[in-house]
C-alpha positions as CSV (number, residue, x, y, z in Angstrom):
1,M,0.0,0.0,0.0
2,I,2.8,2.4,0.8
3,E,4.3,1.8,-2.7
4,K,0.9,2.4,-4.3
5,M,0.4,5.7,-2.4
6,Q,3.9,6.9,-3.4
7,Q,3.0,6.8,-7.1
8,E,2.3,10.1,-8.8
9,T,-1.2,9.1,-10.0
10,S,-2.2,8.0,-6.4
11,K,-1.0,11.3,-5.0
12,Q,-3.1,13.3,-7.5
13,I,-6.2,11.2,-6.7
14,Y,-5.7,11.6,-3.0
15,K,-5.4,15.4,-3.4
16,K,-8.8,15.5,-5.1
17,R,-10.4,13.6,-2.2
18,K,-9.4,16.5,0.1
19,Q,-10.9,19.0,-2.1
20,I,-14.2,17.4,-3.1
21,V,-16.2,15.6,-0.4
22,E,-14.3,14.7,2.7
23,P,-14.2,18.1,4.4
24,V,-18.0,18.3,4.1
25,F,-18.4,15.1,6.1
26,G,-16.0,16.4,8.7
27,Q,-17.9,19.7,9.0
28,I,-21.2,17.8,9.4
29,K,-19.7,15.6,12.0
30,N,-18.2,18.5,13.9
31,S,-21.6,20.3,13.9
32,G,-23.0,17.5,16.1
33,F,-24.3,14.8,13.7
34,R,-22.7,11.6,15.0
35,Q,-25.4,8.9,14.4
36,F,-28.7,8.3,12.7
37,H,-31.7,8.5,14.8
38,L,-34.1,6.6,12.5
39,R,-34.0,3.0,11.5
40,G,-34.1,1.7,7.9
41,F,-32.3,2.7,4.8
42,K,-34.9,5.0,3.4
43,K,-35.4,6.8,6.7
44,A,-31.7,7.2,7.3
45,Q,-31.3,8.5,3.7
46,G,-34.0,11.1,4.4
47,E,-32.4,12.1,7.6
48,F,-29.0,12.5,6.0
49,S,-30.6,14.6,3.2
50,L,-32.0,16.9,5.8
51,V,-28.7,17.2,7.6
52,C,-27.0,18.1,4.3
53,A,-29.7,20.6,3.4
54,V,-29.2,22.3,6.8
55,H,-25.4,22.3,6.3
56,N,-25.9,24.0,2.9
57,I,-28.3,26.6,4.3
58,K,-25.8,27.4,7.0
59,K,-23.1,28.0,4.4
60,V,-25.4,30.3,2.4
61,V,-26.3,32.3,5.6
62,R,-22.6,32.6,6.6
63,A,-21.8,33.9,3.0
64,V,-24.6,36.4,3.0
65,L,-23.8,37.7,6.5
66,S,-20.1,38.0,5.7
67,K,-21.0,39.9,2.5
68,I,-23.2,42.3,4.6
69,V,-20.4,42.9,7.0
70,D,-17.9,43.4,4.1
71,L,-20.2,46.1,2.8
72,G,-20.1,47.9,6.2
73,M,-23.8,47.2,6.9
74,K,-25.2,45.8,10.1
75,P,-27.3,42.7,9.8
76,V,-30.9,43.3,10.7
77,P,-31.8,41.4,13.9
78,Q,-34.7,38.9,13.5
79,K,-37.5,38.8,15.9
80,R,-38.8,35.5,17.3
81,I,-41.8,35.3,19.6
82,V,-41.5,32.7,22.4
83,K,-44.6,32.3,24.6
84,G,-45.8,35.9,24.1
85,R,-42.4,37.5,24.5
86,K,-40.2,39.0,21.6
87,I,-36.7,37.7,21.5
88,L,-34.1,39.3,19.2
89,L,-31.8,36.8,17.3
90,H,-28.4,37.9,16.2
């Protein structure tokens, strides 16, 4: 295996793995997703699709907020009502 990994073609393939998909799985795992809570392939597939959608939404929100900060604007706080009280989200 060591000889195989030292070949130039193997090094190029391994570099692509770092760029394409593996960081995303690490980010999802670090955000708290460690195991599936549902049983069965279809249910687990749906759960993972939901986890991936949330991950992508977080990335979009971070990009939008960083663009707002780069333009020198302040993000507008969102209001959320919890049991009759208004709570500001940042």
